[in-house]
C-alpha positions in Angstrom: 109.1 73.5 119.2 109.6 72.8 115.6 110.3 69.2 116.2 107.9 66.0 115.5 106.4 65.5 118.9 105.8 69.5 119.5 105.5 70.8 123.1 103.0 69.6 125.8 100.9 72.6 127.4 98.2 72.7 129.9 95.7 75.3 129.8 93.6 74.5 132.8 91.6 71.8 130.6 94.1 69.0 130.9 97.6 68.9 128.8 97.2 68.1 125.3 100.3 68.5 122.7 100.9 71.4 120.0 102.7 71.6 116.9 104.3 74.7 115.5 101.8 76.0 112.7 101.5 78.8 110.0 102.7 82.4 110.7 101.4 85.9 108.5 104.2 88.0 107.1 102.6 90.8 110.0 103.8 87.5 112.7 107.1 87.2 111.2 107.9 90.6 111.5 106.8 91.0 115.0 108.8 87.6 115.7 105.9 85.7 116.9 105.3 81.8 116.4 101.2 80.3 115.9 100.7 76.6 117.4 97.9 74.5 116.9 96.9 71.5 118.7 98.1 68.1 117.7 94.6 66.4 117.0 93.8 69.9 114.7 97.3 70.1 113.1 96.3 68.0 110.0 92.8 69.2 109.2 93.2 72.5 109.2 96.7 72.0 107.4 94.9 70.6 104.5 92.2 72.7 104.4 94.5 75.7 104.4 96.7 73.8 101.8 93.0 72.7 99.5 94.3 69.1 100.1 97.1 69.7 97.4 100.3 67.4 98.2 103.4 69.5 98.3 106.9 67.7 98.6 110.1 69.7 97.8 109.1 73.4 97.1 110.4 77.1 98.2 109.2 76.5 101.5 109.5 80.0 102.0 107.0 81.1 99.7 104.7 77.9 101.2 105.1 79.8 104.9 104.3 83.0 103.4 101.1 81.8 100.9 100.1 79.5 103.5 100.0 82.7 106.2 97.6 84.5 104.0 94.8 82.6 105.8 95.9 84.2 109.1 95.7 87.8 107.2 92.9 89.8 108.8 89.8 90.4 106.5 85.6 90.8 106.2 84.7 87.3 105.2 81.9 87.2 102.9 78.9 84.6 102.2 76.5 84.3 100.6 78.1 85.9 97.5 78.0 82.6 95.9 81.7 83.1 94.3 82.0 79.4 93.7 79.8 79.5 91.0 81.0 78.2 87.7 82.8 80.2 85.4 83.0 83.4 88.0 85.9 83.1 88.8 88.6 83.2 86.0 92.4 83.0 86.0 94.5 84.2 83.0 98.1 84.8 81.9 100.1 87.9 82.9 101.6 89.4 80.0 105.1 90.0 79.8 107.6 92.5 78.2 111.1 93.2 78.0 112.5 97.1 78.4 116.1 96.5 76.6 119.3 98.6 78.0 118.2 100.2 81.1 120.7 101.9 83.1 120.5 99.7 86.8 122.3 100.5 89.7 122.3 96.4 91.4 123.8 94.4 93.9 125.2 90.7 93.1 126.2 88.3 95.6 129.2 86.4 96.6 128.0 83.6 95.2 127.9 81.4 97.7 124.9 79.4 97.9 124.0 80.0 102.0 120.6 81.7 103.4 122.7 84.4 104.3 124.5 86.2 101.8 127.3 89.4 101.4 126.5 91.7 98.5 128.3 94.3 96.8 127.1 97.8 94.5 127.8 97.4 91.0 126.0 100.1 88.2 125.6 98.4 84.2 123.3 98.3 82.0 120.6 95.5 81.7 117.5 93.8 79.9 114.3 94.0 82.2 111.9 91.2 81.9 108.3 92.8 83.2 105.5 91.4 84.4 102.5 93.5 83.6 99.6 93.8 85.9 101.3 91.8 88.7 98.7 91.3 91.0 95.9 93.0 89.8 92.6 91.9 88.6 88.9 92.6 87.2 85.6 92.4 88.9 82.4 93.3 86.8 80.6 96.4 87.5 77.5 93.8 88.1 79.5 91.7 91.0 81.1 94.6 92.4 77.7 95.8 93.8 76.4 92.5 95.0 80.3 92.7 97.0 80.1 95.9 98.2 76.2 95.2 99.3 77.6 92.4 101.4 80.5 94.6 102.6 78.8 98.0 104.0 74.9 97.9 103.0 75.3 99.8 100.3 77.4 100.4 96.7 80.0 103.0 97.3 83.8 101.1 96.8 85.1 100.8 93.4 88.4 98.8 94.4 88.9 95.7 96.7 92.1 94.0 98.2 91.4 90.4 98.3 92.2 87.4 100.0 91.6 83.8 99.1 93.0 80.0 99.6 96.5 81.1 97.6 94.8 84.0 96.4 95.7 87.5 96.8 96.0 90.7 94.9 93.3 94.0 93.8 90.6 93.4 92.4 89.1 96.9 90.0 85.3 97.5 88.8 85.5 97.6 85.3 82.8 97.2 82.8 85.0 94.3 80.7 81.8 92.7 79.9 80.4 96.0 77.8 84.2 96.4 76.3 84.6 92.7 75.8 81.1 92.8 73.6 81.9 96.2 71.8 84.9 94.5 70.4 83.2 91.6 69.7 84.5 88.8 72.2 82.3 86.5 73.5 84.8 84.1 75.5 87.6 84.0 77.8 90.7 81.5 77.7 92.1 80.5 81.3 95.6 79.1 82.3 94.2 75.6 81.6 92.8 76.8 78.0 89.0 76.5 78.9 87.1 78.7 77.3 84.4 81.1 79.7 81.5 83.2 78.3 82.0 86.8 79.5 78.3 87.3 80.2 79.4 84.0 83.1 82.6 85.6 84.1 82.5 88.4 87.1 85.9 88.7 88.3 89.6 87.8 85.8 92.6 86.8 87.9 95.9 86.7 86.8 98.3 84.5 87.1 100.1 86.5 90.0 97.4 86.1 92.1 96.9 82.7 92.2 99.8 81.9 94.6 99.2 78.3 94.3 98.8 77.2 90.6 102.5 75.8 90.5 101.6 73.6 93.3 98.2 72.8 92.0 99.3 71.8 88.9 102.1 69.8 90.2 99.3 68.0 92.6 97.3 66.8 89.5 95.0 69.2 90.4 93.2 71.6 87.8 90.5 75.0 88.8 87.8 72.6 89.2 89.3 70.8 91.7 90.5 74.0 93.4 86.7 75.0 94.0 85.3 71.6 94.8 88.4 71.7 98.1 86.9 75.7 98.1 83.1 74.5 98.9 84.7 71.2 101.3 86.1 73.0 103.5 84.1 76.3 103.6 86.1 78.8 102.7 84.8 82.5 101.5 86.4 85.7 99.7 87.9 87.6 102.3 88.2 91.6 101.6 91.1 93.2 103.9 90.9 96.9 102.1 88.5 98.8 99.9 89.3 102.2 98.0 88.2 105.6 99.5 85.2 106.8 99.2 86.1 109.8 97.7 89.7 110.9 96.4 92.0 113.5 99.1 93.0 116.7 98.4 96.6 116.3 100.1 98.8 113.5 101.6 102.0 113.5 103.4 105.5 113.0 103.0 107.6 111.6 105.2 111.6 112.0 106.6 112.7 109.8 104.3 112.2 111.6 101.0 112.7 115.2 102.6 116.3 113.7 103.6 116.9 112.6 99.7 115.1 115.2 97.4 117.3 117.6 96.3 116.1 120.7 97.6 117.8 124.3 98.9 117.2 126.1 102.3 114.9 128.5 101.2 112.3 125.9 99.4 112.5 124.0 102.1 111.7 127.0 104.8 113.5 130.3 104.2 115.3 131.9 107.0 113.5 135.0 107.8 110.1 133.1 108.7 109.1 133.9 112.2 110.1 130.6 114.2 106.0 130.8 115.0 102.4 132.4 114.1 100.6 135.2 115.5 99.4 135.9 111.6 98.4 133.2 109.0 101.3 132.1 107.0 98.9 132.8 103.7 99.7 136.4 104.0 103.3 135.5 103.1 103.6 135.5 99.1 106.1 133.0 99.4 106.0 129.2 98.9 107.9 127.0 100.9 107.8 122.8 101.8 106.5 123.8 105.2 104.1 126.3 104.8 100.7 123.6 104.2 101.5 122.0 107.8 102.2 125.5 109.6 99.3 126.7 107.9 97.1 123.7 109.3 98.8 124.1 112.7 98.0 128.1 113.1 94.4 127.3 111.8 93.4 124.8 114.4 95.5 126.7 117.1 94.2 130.8 116.1 91.8 131.1 113.2 88.3 131.1 114.4 86.3 130.3 110.9 88.6 127.8 110.5 88.0 126.2 113.6 84.1 126.0 113.7 84.5 124.7 109.5 86.9 121.8 110.9 83.6 120.0 112.0 81.4 121.3 109.6 83.3 120.1 107.0 84.2 116.5 109.2 80.7 115.3 109.2 80.8 115.0 105.3 84.0 113.4 105.6 83.1 110.6 107.8 83.4 107.0 106.2 80.4 104.7 106.3 81.9 102.6 109.2 81.7 105.6 111.6 78.3 107.1 109.9 76.4 104.3 112.4 78.3 106.4 115.5 76.6 110.0 114.6 79.8 111.6 116.9 80.5 114.0 113.9 76.9 114.5 112.8 75.9 115.6 116.0 78.9 117.7 116.9 78.3 119.6 113.7 74.7 120.0 113.9 74.7 121.6 117.8 77.8 124.0 116.2 75.6 125.0 113.3 73.0 126.0 115.0 74.7 128.3 117.8 78.5 128.4 117.3 78.8 129.7 120.2 79.4 125.8 121.6 83.0 126.0 119.4 84.5 126.7 123.0 83.1 123.8 124.7 85.5 121.4 126.0 84.3 118.7 123.5 85.7 121.1 121.0 88.8 122.7 121.8 89.8 119.3 123.0 89.8 118.1 120.2 91.2 120.5 118.1 94.3 120.7 121.0 94.7 116.8 120.0 94.3 117.6 116.2 96.9 120.7 116.5 98.9 118.5 118.9 98.9 116.0 116.2 100.1 118.1 113.8 103.2 119.4 115.4 104.0 115.8 116.3 104.0 114.8 112.8 105.8 117.5 111.5 109.0 116.9 114.2 109.2 113.5 112.4 109.1 114.9 109.0 105.4 114.1 108.0 104.7 116.9 106.0 101.4 118.0 104.6 101.3 119.2 101.0 99.1 119.1 97.4 98.2 115.2 96.5 97.2 111.9 97.4 97.1 108.5 98.0 96.3 105.9 95.7 96.6 102.1 94.9 99.1 101.8 92.1 98.0 99.9 88.8 98.8 99.5 85.7 97.2 100.8 82.3 94.0 99.1 82.3 92.8 99.4 79.3 96.4 97.8 78.2 94.4 94.8 80.4 91.7 95.0 78.8 92.8 95.1 75.1 94.8 92.0 76.1 91.6 90.1 76.7 90.4 90.9 73.2 90.3 87.9 71.2 92.9 88.1 68.2 90.5 87.3 65.6 89.3 90.6 64.0 85.2 90.8 64.8 83.2 90.8 61.6 81.1 93.3 62.5 82.0 96.7 61.1 81.3 98.6 64.3 83.0 96.2 66.1 86.0 96.3 64.0 85.9 100.3 64.6 85.8 100.0 68.8 88.4 96.8 68.2 90.8 98.9 65.9 90.1 102.3 68.2 91.2 99.5 72.1 94.0 98.0 70.5 95.8 101.5 68.8 94.9 103.3 72.1 98.3 103.7 74.0 98.7 104.5 77.0 102.0 107.7 76.8 105.1 106.3 79.0 105.9 108.9 80.7 102.7 109.6 82.2 100.1 108.2 85.1 96.0 108.6 85.1 94.6 109.4 88.5 90.6 109.7 87.8 88.8 112.1 89.9 92.4 113.6 91.2 90.9 116.0 93.5 94.3 118.5 94.3 95.7 121.6 92.2 98.1 120.4 90.3 100.6 121.3 87.4 101.5 119.4 84.3 103.4 116.8 86.3 103.5 115.3 89.7 106.1 113.2 91.8 105.1 109.4 92.7 106.5 108.2 95.6 106.3 104.9 97.8 107.7 103.9 101.3 110.3 103.0 102.2 112.0 105.5 100.0 115.4 105.3 100.8 117.6 106.8 97.7 116.8 109.5 95.4 117.1 107.2 92.8 113.6 106.3 94.2 112.0 109.4 93.1 109.6 109.5 90.1 108.2 112.1 88.0 105.4 111.7 85.4 103.5 114.3 83.4 99.7 114.4 84.3 97.5 112.4 82.0 93.8 113.9 81.9 91.3 111.2 80.5 88.8 113.7 79.3 90.6 115.6 76.8 91.4 112.1 75.0 89.4 111.6 71.6 88.3 108.4 72.2 87.4 108.8 75.9 87.5 105.1 76.6 89.5 105.4 79.6 87.4 108.2 80.9 84.5 105.7 80.1 86.0 102.8 81.3 88.1 103.5 84.4 86.8 107.5 85.4 85.1 106.2 88.6 88.0 104.2 90.1 88.9 107.2 92.6 91.4 105.2 94.4 93.6 104.6 92.0 96.6 105.7 90.2 97.6 104.3 86.8 101.1 103.7 84.9 101.9 102.1 81.8 104.2 99.4 82.4 107.1 100.0 79.8 108.0 103.6 82.1 109.1 100.6 85.2 107.5 103.1 87.3 106.8 100.0 89.9 110.5 98.8 89.4 111.7 102.6 90.5 109.0 102.7 93.1 111.0 100.0 95.5 109.8 97.6 92.9 105.8 98.0 93.8 103.7 95.9 92.6 99.9 96.2 91.8 98.6 93.7 94.7 97.6 96.9 96.8 100.6 99.0 97.5 99.9 102.5 97.5 101.3 105.0 96.2 101.9 108.7 97.0 100.8 111.5 94.4 102.5 114.5 94.6 101.7 118.1 92.8 103.4 120.1 95.3 105.4 122.8 92.9 108.6 122.9 94.9 109.3 119.4 95.3 108.3 118.8 91.8 111.1 121.4 90.6 113.3 119.4 93.1 112.9 116.3 91.5 113.3 117.6 88.2 116.8 118.2 88.9 117.1 114.2 88.2 116.3 114.5 85.0 118.7 115.1 82.5 116.0 117.3 80.1 117.2 119.9 77.2 113.6 120.9 77.6 110.3 119.6 79.2 107.8 118.2 76.9 104.4 117.1 78.4 104.3 112.8 77.9 107.3 112.7 76.0 109.8 113.6 78.8 110.5 112.3 82.5 111.4 108.8 80.5 113.7 106.1 81.9 117.1 107.4 80.1 116.5 111.3 81.2 116.3 109.9 85.0 119.4 108.9 87.3 119.8 104.7 87.2 117.3 102.5 88.3 117.8 100.6 91.8 116.9 96.6 90.8 116.3 94.2 93.1 118.0 90.8 92.2 115.9 88.0 92.1 117.9 85.5 94.4 118.2 81.8 93.2 115.3 80.1 95.8 116.9 77.8 98.1 114.6 73.9 97.7 113.4 72.2 100.6 110.5 69.3 101.7 107.8 70.9 103.6 107.4 67.6 105.8 110.9 68.3 106.8 110.7 69.8 109.9 114.4 70.4 110.8 114.0 72.3 107.1 111.1 74.1 108.4 112.7 75.2 111.6 115.5 76.5 109.5 113.3 78.9 107.0 111.5 80.1 110.2 114.7 80.8 111.9 116.0 83.1 108.6 112.9 84.8 108.0 111.7 85.5 111.5 112.4 89.2 111.8 111.9 91.9 109.5 115.0 94.5 109.6 113.4 97.1 107.8 113.2 99.7 110.3 117.6 99.0 110.7 117.9 99.4 107.0 116.2 102.6 106.8 118.0 104.0 110.1 121.4 102.8 108.3 120.2 104.3 104.6 119.1 107.6 106.7 122.1 108.2 108.7 124.5 107.8 105.1 121.9 109.5 102.7 121.8 112.6 104.8 125.8 113.2 104.0 124.9 111.5 100.0 122.6 114.3 99.6 123.9 117.1 101.1 126.1 119.5 99.2 128.1 120.6 102.2 130.0 117.2 103.0 133.0 116.2 102.2 132.8 115.3 97.7 135.1 111.8 98.7 132.7 111.0 101.4 129.5 111.8 100.0 130.0 109.6 97.0 130.9 106.6 99.5 127.4 106.8 101.1 125.8 107.6 97.9 126.8 104.1 97.1 126.3 103.0 100.5 122.6 104.4 100.6 122.2 102.7 96.8 123.1 99.2 98.2 121.2 99.7 101.3 117.7 100.5 99.1 118.0 97.1 97.5 118.7 95.3 100.5 115.8 96.5 102.1 113.5 95.1 99.2 115.6 91.6 99.6 114.8 92.1 103.2 111.6 92.2 102.3 111.6 89.3 99.7 113.6 86.8 102.1 110.3 86.1 103.4 109.4 84.3 100.3 112.6 83.8 99.3 114.5 82.5 102.1 117.9 84.5 100.8 118.2 87.3 103.4 121.2 89.5 102.7 124.9 90.1 105.8 124.1 93.6 106.9 126.6 93.4 109.6 129.0 96.0 107.4 126.1 98.5 108.0 124.0 97.4 111.4 126.9 96.8 113.5 129.7 98.7 112.6 129.1 102.4 112.5 131.2 104.0 109.5 128.6 106.9 110.1 127.5 109.0 113.0 123.9 108.6 114.6 121.6 111.4 113.2 120.1 113.9 115.6 116.7 113.4 113.7 116.9 109.6 114.5 117.9 110.3 118.1 114.6 112.8 118.3 112.7 110.1 116.8 113.6 107.4 119.1 113.5 109.3 122.3 109.3 109.9 121.1 109.3 106.2 119.9 110.5 105.7 123.9 107.8 107.9 124.9 105.2 105.2 124.2 106.7 102.5 126.7 107.0 102.4 130.7 110.0 103.5 131.6 112.0 102.4 134.9 111.4 104.6 137.7 114.9 105.4 138.2 115.0 106.7 134.3 115.0 110.8 133.7 111.1 111.0 132.8 110.8 111.6 128.6 109.9 115.7 129.0 113.4 115.5 130.6 115.0 113.2 127.9 113.8 115.5 125.4 115.0 118.8 127.2 118.8 117.5 127.5 118.1 116.6 123.8 117.4 119.8 122.7 119.8 121.7 124.9 122.9 119.3 123.6 122.5 120.2 120.2 123.3 123.3 118.8 120.5 124.0 116.3 122.4 126.9 114.2 125.5 125.0 113.2 123.0 122.0 111.8 122.6 122.8 107.8 120.2 119.6 107.2 116.6 120.4 106.7 116.1 116.8 108.1 117.8 117.3 111.5 116.1 120.9 111.6 112.5 119.3 111.7 112.3 118.7 115.5 113.6 121.9 116.4 111.5 124.1 114.0 108.0 122.1 115.5 109.4 122.9 119.0 109.5 126.6 118.1 106.0 126.2 116.1 104.2 125.2 118.9 105.8 127.7 121.5 105.3 130.7 119.6 102.1 130.3 117.9 99.7 131.6 120.6 96.5 129.7 121.2 92.9 131.3 121.0 91.7 131.7 125.0 88.6 129.8 124.5 86.3 131.1 127.3 83.2 128.6 127.3 79.6 130.2 126.8 77.3 130.8 130.1 74.1 128.4 129.9 71.6 131.3 128.4 74.1 131.7 125.7 73.7 128.1 125.0 70.3 126.5 125.5 67.0 127.5 124.8 65.3 126.3 128.0 67.9 129.0 130.0 66.9 131.5 128.7 63.9 131.9 131.7 65.8 133.0 134.7 64.2 130.6 137.0 64.7 127.9 135.0 66.5 126.7 137.7 64.4 127.1 140.4 61.6 125.3 138.5 63.3 121.9 138.2 62.2 118.6 140.4 64.3 119.1 143.6 64.2 115.5 144.5 64.8 114.6 140.5 67.6 117.2 140.9 69.3 115.6 144.3 68.8 112.0 142.2 70.4 112.7 138.9 73.1 114.6 141.1 73.8 111.7 143.1 73.5 109.6 139.8 76.2 111.7 138.0 78.4 111.5 141.2 78.2 108.0 140.9 79.1 107.6 137.1 82.0 110.1 137.9 83.4 107.8 140.4 83.0 104.6 139.0 85.0 105.3 136.0 87.9 106.9 138.2 88.0 103.6 140.1 88.0 101.4 137.1 90.8 103.8 135.6 92.6 103.0 138.9 91.7 99.3 138.5 93.7 99.2 134.8 96.8 101.1 136.1 99.1 98.0 136.9 100.4 97.7 140.3 103.7 99.3 140.5 106.7 97.1 141.1 109.2 97.2 143.8 110.6 100.6 144.2 113.0 100.0 146.5 114.3 96.4 146.1 117.1 97.3 144.2 118.3 99.3 147.3 117.9 96.3 149.4 120.1 94.2 146.9 122.9 96.9 146.9 122.9 97.1 150.7 123.3 92.9 150.5 126.2 92.9 147.7 127.9 95.7 149.8 127.9 93.7 153.2 129.0 90.6 151.0 125.7 89.0 151.7 124.2 88.6 148.7 124.3 84.6 148.7 123.0 84.3 152.2 119.9 86.7 151.9 117.7 86.7 148.7 115.6 89.6 148.5 112.6 87.8 146.7 112.2 85.5 150.0 112.5 89.0 152.3 109.9 90.5 150.8 108.0 86.7 150.4 108.1 86.5 154.1 106.6 90.2 154.6 103.8 89.5 152.4 102.5 86.8 154.8 101.4 89.7 157.3 97.8 91.5 157.5 97.6 94.3 155.5 96.8 96.1 158.8 99.8 95.0 160.3 102.0 96.7 157.7 100.6 100.0 157.9 101.4 99.7 162.0 104.8 98.7 161.8 105.3 101.3 158.9 103.9 104.1 161.0 105.9 102.7 164.1 109.2 102.8 162.2 108.6 106.5 161.3 107.4 107.2 164.4 109.8 105.6 167.1 112.6 106.9 165.0 114.0 103.1 163.9 117.2 104.5 161.9 118.1 106.3 165.2 118.0 103.2 167.5 120.6 101.4 169.1 121.3 97.7 169.0 119.8 96.7 171.7 116.6 98.9 170.7 116.5 97.7 167.3 115.9 93.9 168.7 112.8 95.1 171.3 111.5 96.6 168.7 111.5 93.8 166.1 110.1 92.0 169.0 107.3 93.8 169.9 106.0 93.9 165.9 107.8 91.1 164.3 107.5 88.4 166.8 106.8 85.2 165.0 109.2 82.3 164.7 109.9 83.0 161.1 111.1 86.7 161.6 113.5 85.5 164.0 116.1 84.1 161.7 116.9 87.9 159.9 116.8 89.8 163.4 120.4 90.0 162.6 120.3 90.7 159.5 117.8 94.1 159.9 119.5 95.5 162.7 123.2 95.4 160.7 123.1 98.8 160.1 126.2 99.0 158.0 126.3 100.1 154.1 122.8 102.2 155.0 121.5 98.5 156.4 118.7 100.9 158.6 116.8 100.8 155.2 116.4 97.6 154.8 113.4 97.4 156.8 111.9 100.5 155.7 112.7 99.3 152.1 110.3 96.3 152.5 107.6 97.5 154.5 107.0 100.7 152.1 107.2 98.5 149.2 104.7 95.7 150.4 102.3 99.0 152.1 102.0 100.5 148.4 101.7 96.8 147.1 98.6 96.9 149.6 97.2 99.6 149.2 97.6 99.2 145.3 95.4 96.0 145.7 93.1 98.0 147.7 92.4 100.2 144.7 91.8 97.1 142.3 88.6 95.9 144.2 85.6 96.7 141.6 83.3 96.1 144.1 82.8 97.1 147.7 80.6 97.0 150.7 79.9 101.0 150.8 78.9 101.2 147.3 75.4 102.7 146.0 72.8 100.6 144.0 73.5 102.9 140.9 77.1 102.0 141.6 77.4 98.5 141.7 74.7 98.5 138.4 77.3 100.3 136.3 81.0 98.5 137.5 78.6 95.0 136.6 78.0 96.5 133.2 81.9 97.3 133.1 82.4 93.3 134.5 80.2 92.0 132.5 81.4 93.4 129.1 83.0 91.5 126.0 86.3 92.1 125.5 86.1 94.1 122.3 84.0 96.8 124.1 85.5 100.0 125.7 85.0 99.7 129.4 83.4 103.9 129.2 80.4 102.8 126.7 79.6 99.9 129.0 79.2 102.0 131.8 77.9 105.1 130.0 75.3 102.7 128.5 74.2 102.0 131.8 73.9 105.5 133.6 71.9 106.3 130.9 69.5 103.6 131.6 69.5 105.0 134.7 69.2 108.4 134.2 66.4 107.9 131.7 64.4 106.1 134.9 65.0 108.9 136.8 63.8 111.7 134.3 63.0 111.7 130.6 65.3 112.4 128.3 65.1 115.4 126.9 64.0 117.0 130.0 67.4 115.4 131.5 69.2 117.9 129.4 68.1 120.4 131.5 68.9 118.6 135.3 72.5 118.2 133.6 73.0 121.6 132.6 72.1 123.0 136.1 74.5 120.5 138.0 77.3 122.4 136.0 77.8 118.9 134.5 77.0 120.3 130.8 80.4 118.2 129.7 78.3 115.1 129.9 76.1 115.9 127.9 78.0 113.9 125.0 78.4 111.0 126.7 75.2 110.3 128.6 72.2 112.3 126.0 74.3 113.7 122.8 71.3 113.3 120.5 68.9 115.4 122.6 71.4 117.7 123.1 70.4 119.8 119.6 66.9 120.0 120.4 67.7 121.8 124.0 70.5 124.5 121.7 69.1 128.1 121.3 69.6 128.6 117.9 71.6 132.3 116.5 71.5 134.1 113.2 75.6 134.7 113.8 78.3 134.7 116.3 
């Protein structure tokens, strides 16, 4: 497929030649390739590569950065991003941290694309690339971009893509800052000066992945924008900041495995398995408390269940506001709280509670904190832009001096407008998290307490950013993170912070001074592999590069590490075994980074020692997690059901002997669900909910003809949705075919007869003949016939000449052979029934039914089938009766659940308002 001639394919429009093409990072992880028609290949490749000429290069990196063009994102046109001087690229400042205690791996010295690594602990100088993957966008231009993106100004951070450009842009008023410091120009990578007034986006060199190739091609920044315009490129937004800061975040099972936590801190043994009262009544604090409290509130707290919807109205994002469903639910409930027992409310609450307990079982626990984009200290970024010449004006000199001397405390972090309750310190975490060395604790920095208030003034609006000092090596400790969009959890839970503090060798804690690198356990450092240089036009080199980076094994590495970390960080484990597993866990944490980087470096770690040779027992937690993941796939008909597998799992494990907190999670979640009673929701009567139902004879006042018409329409609506669901279910495979194959094999006839050919032969029979034959087999007791009666039966029911060749086969009852005919006929009958059910249109359908089914058949691929049918039904309903009055007819027919689909915006007008419930 990678050869120059490619492959020839015909997609019903004639044969065309297709060539192997680019792939994004997610395509590599999912083992997917892309192909493009030969006549488009050169033009599209030139467009992606911006007309650059690239020969010998790090081919894996070229694939990775070309693949940026395949990222999913929102295209932003009409913002004149290509205007001269609007976008500039500057160099990244670099620093060196000396004599850092590190644990790393060293390779075997070979030059192959797959290498063995071994664990090493040493001191090393670490080169730091400051602001790796992040830049700035001006206050004015951020407003322009956001207006184009969502119609209003609500976001302050943007994850972007352009040709060979990726990373984060944070909205900062750098024009105001630089003007106050007396700086009028910004000098880019090519030595060109740009007036600060003209600049709206500042990229760092680490964001511009094509700088080296652009220079090697004899091109500059102006040439880049010429190609940008020539090929009609644009800015793409792939993610944005949240509108409001969060108050809680979720832990995952990986962190729960590594943290130094005692049993009573995780969950005291004397707590009940479930809750018939609120966990808040227990004054103690434990790690699972917030999760259990949330579950209890959703199941059994009447006020919380109402507040869930009332508060949900305020939490919807801009992309949801056009739908309005949450607002309608909140408005109706606010008007009449008795609606809380309606199925539309109770199902939402049950689904949310079920989600909580499912996440509990796999280690996703709710804790106080939030999730934000990692960033460097942006005041340091601004200071780097200041001209080295001292300003002439005294006021500018004072501002310049204040900016240059305002240093961020190294062992601290800054989260503007943090909404969660916090103490002096918080823990920072990033996924994937494998070893204890990746736990980082820093002091909480409040910019409002600054004397100069610079950070609060310029960055106080960045509600989705967590800033750290580059010298702290925070990004390096967090699994080799960078600032191009990596999300970091900031956790303020006091128990977790106390547990992580045990990693630090502290005599005493001093805010902004303690928690340094030297006081923490050694840093896990991912080594930089020497990249392989290959020719970009060599098809064999391209094939080898894709093959070596085709699938990521990060998930497998994490599972292997978890098995070891359960032993490594369990104080009850054997000391020697614990030490061995600790080193292997740390090694696997580093190899995870190398595996992720292999998409760009082309060098993959040899993982056979960890993935193919089992040196530790697979944990019960991972066995449970695998069962949960299997539930999302279709099982074979002969396999046990998912529920049966789970029941067998819980029965097999002796939970009284499980001492690992993580491994207890599935059991704790099961017990919580089993032993926490839920409110029995009894729907209110019509007269308790609707104003029109206050009169006892309100149903008699309705027009009888209209009522009958509405009843018929709603019946057709339900039937239409039901048929569509049936048609969407795939036809079951031939369930009895394996039995036919077994009988043929037992009789030594597997080479003489082919089961597929037998099924094809019976598939030629009309469906009514198959049904009649099946009935005759049962009524005449085929399995009890003697040999003469069998042949007579076949000649009566299968007289066609093509069946005579298999009479001997069908009448041979050895090894249960009587079942062959019945197996095939039953499978064919089931297949025929399935095909009949999949017919969308039938002669007996009513006119309204046909109209709704046509709406489904003609819908776009991206539209929900239910939305298409519902819209058509609403149109037909309003043709019968006015929408405001239609509510009464639907309720009178006992179908008020359908109001939320068909007439949601007219419900509130008909609700009976009550002061309290």
